[in-house]
C-alpha positions as CSV (number, residue, x, y, z in Angstrom):
1,M,-50.9,122.9,243.3
2,D,-48.8,124.7,240.5
3,I,-47.6,122.8,237.6
4,Q,-44.2,121.8,238.7
5,A,-45.6,120.7,242.1
6,E,-48.1,118.3,240.2
7,I,-45.3,117.0,238.0
8,N,-43.3,116.3,241.0
9,W,-46.1,114.4,242.6
10,I,-46.3,112.3,239.4
11,H,-42.4,111.8,239.3
12,Q,-42.9,110.2,242.9
13,E,-45.9,107.9,242.0
14,I,-44.6,106.3,238.8
15,D,-41.2,105.6,241.1
16,K,-43.4,103.6,243.0
17,V,-44.7,101.6,240.1
18,K,-43.7,97.9,239.6
19,D,-46.3,96.5,237.1
20,P,-44.8,96.1,233.5
21,S,-47.9,96.5,232.1
22,F,-49.2,99.8,233.7
23,V,-45.5,101.1,232.6
24,E,-46.2,100.0,229.0
25,K,-49.7,101.7,229.1
26,L,-48.0,104.9,230.5
27,K,-45.4,104.6,227.7
28,H,-48.1,104.1,224.9
29,L,-50.0,107.2,226.4
30,L,-46.8,109.4,226.7
31,Q,-46.1,108.5,223.3
32,S,-49.2,109.1,221.7
33,I,-49.4,112.6,223.4
34,N,-45.8,113.6,222.4
35,N,-46.6,112.4,219.0
36,T,-49.6,114.4,218.3
37,A,-48.2,115.0,214.6
38,I,-47.8,111.4,214.1
39,D,-48.9,110.2,210.5
40,S,-51.8,107.5,210.4
41,D,-49.3,105.0,209.0
42,A,-46.8,105.5,211.8
43,A,-49.7,105.3,214.3
44,Y,-50.9,102.2,212.5
45,N,-47.5,100.4,213.1
46,L,-47.4,101.5,216.6
47,D,-50.6,99.7,217.1
48,I,-49.6,96.6,215.4
49,E,-46.1,96.7,217.4
50,N,-47.8,96.9,220.4
51,A,-50.4,94.2,219.5
52,L,-47.7,92.1,218.5
53,E,-45.6,92.4,221.8
54,N,-49.3,91.7,223.6
55,I,-49.2,88.3,221.7
56,K,-45.8,87.7,223.0
57,K,-46.8,88.2,226.3
58,G,-50.0,85.9,226.3
59,N,-52.3,88.9,226.3
60,F,-54.9,87.8,224.1
61,Y,-58.0,85.5,223.7
62,T,-58.7,82.5,221.5
63,E,-61.0,82.3,218.9
64,D,-63.4,80.5,221.0
65,Q,-63.1,83.0,223.8
66,A,-63.5,86.0,221.9
67,K,-66.6,84.2,220.5
68,E,-68.0,83.8,224.0
69,I,-67.3,87.4,225.2
70,A,-68.9,88.9,221.9
71,K,-72.2,86.9,222.4
72,K,-72.5,89.0,225.6
73,W,-72.4,92.1,223.9
74,G,-75.7,94.0,223.6
75,R,-77.6,91.2,225.3
76,K,-78.8,92.3,228.6
């Protein structure tokens, strides 16, 4: 498949997406690809903005939940 055909296929698939979380992740991916010259301060600020947006949406763990998750790391 040539590059234009690949791009057309991607466009068609994106048009089908209804999941806002996926759209946000795709947006972030495209921003990071398109901003390869972004300096570390700007990247840091973007990470903070994304984290704050996730908090607003309720996408976070409580301290107790995080501790329970951490207990499972490396203990198999």
